[in-house]
C-alpha positions in Angstrom: 41.7 -44.7 4.3 38.4 -46.6 4.4 34.9 -45.9 4.1 34.7 -46.0 7.8 37.5 -43.7 9.2 37.1 -41.1 6.1 35.9 -38.1 7.7 32.8 -36.3 8.3 32.2 -33.4 5.2 29.4 -31.3 4.9 27.7 -31.4 1.5 28.4 -30.6 -1.1 27.8 -30.4 -5.0 29.3 -33.2 -6.9 32.0 -32.2 -9.5 33.7 -33.3 -12.5 37.4 -33.9 -12.3 37.3 -31.9 -15.7 35.7 -29.0 -13.6 36.9 -28.6 -10.7 40.8 -29.0 -12.9 39.6 -25.9 -14.9 38.1 -23.9 -12.3 41.3 -24.1 -9.9 42.9 -22.8 -13.4 40.9 -20.7 -14.9 41.7 -18.5 -11.3 45.3 -18.8 -10.2 46.7 -18.8 -13.6 47.3 -15.9 -15.4 48.5 -17.0 -18.1 46.7 -19.3 -20.8 48.2 -22.6 -20.6 46.5 -26.2 -21.9 45.4 -29.0 -19.7 47.2 -31.8 -19.8 46.1 -34.7 -22.4 46.7 -37.2 -20.0 44.9 -38.3 -17.2 47.9 -38.5 -14.3 49.3 -35.2 -15.5 45.4 -33.7 -14.8 46.5 -36.0 -11.4 49.8 -34.8 -11.0 49.0 -31.5 -11.5 45.9 -30.8 -9.4 48.0 -32.2 -6.3 50.3 -29.4 -6.8 47.8 -26.6 -7.7 46.6 -25.0 -3.8 44.3 -23.1 -5.4 41.8 -26.9 -6.1 43.2 -27.8 -2.9 41.2 -24.0 -1.3 38.2 -25.0 -3.9 38.2 -28.2 -2.3 38.9 -28.3 1.3 41.5 -30.3 2.3 39.8 -33.2 3.5 37.8 -33.2 0.7 40.6 -32.6 -2.1 42.6 -36.3 -0.3 39.2 -37.8 -1.1 39.0 -36.7 -4.5 42.1 -37.3 -5.3 41.6 -41.2 -3.7 39.4 -41.3 -5.6 40.1 -40.3 -8.9 43.8 -42.5 -8.2 41.5 -45.4 -8.7 39.0 -45.2 -11.1 42.6 -44.4 -13.5 44.1 -47.3 -12.0 41.1 -49.1 -12.7 41.3 -48.0 -15.7 43.3 -48.2 -17.3 43.3 -52.8 -15.7 41.7 -53.6 -18.1 42.6 -53.9 -21.9 39.7 -52.6 -23.9 38.5 -54.3 -27.5 40.4 -52.4 -29.3 43.3 -52.7 -27.4 42.9 -56.6 -27.6 42.5 -56.4 -31.7 45.5 -54.4 -32.4 48.3 -55.0 -29.6 50.8 -52.1 -28.9 53.9 -51.8 -27.0 52.8 -49.1 -24.0 56.6 -47.2 -23.4 
């Protein structure tokens, strides 16, 4: 999907990943459940959660998911100075 092919969407309030995921889990979960610690797990759970899709709508959710997935990919592609100084094996 490119910027020129993105569907036209009505303006909405800017939401962070945490606020969207937390709002969806709080509204859909009947039992207390811990939020994931890893960003990948958060994206996976939000993709599978119908409450998040209903909250944002299908078109906005797909755009939101793709942007967050792209951000995660870029974040994981860069080594921090600490990682360079303290090399660890990623398993």
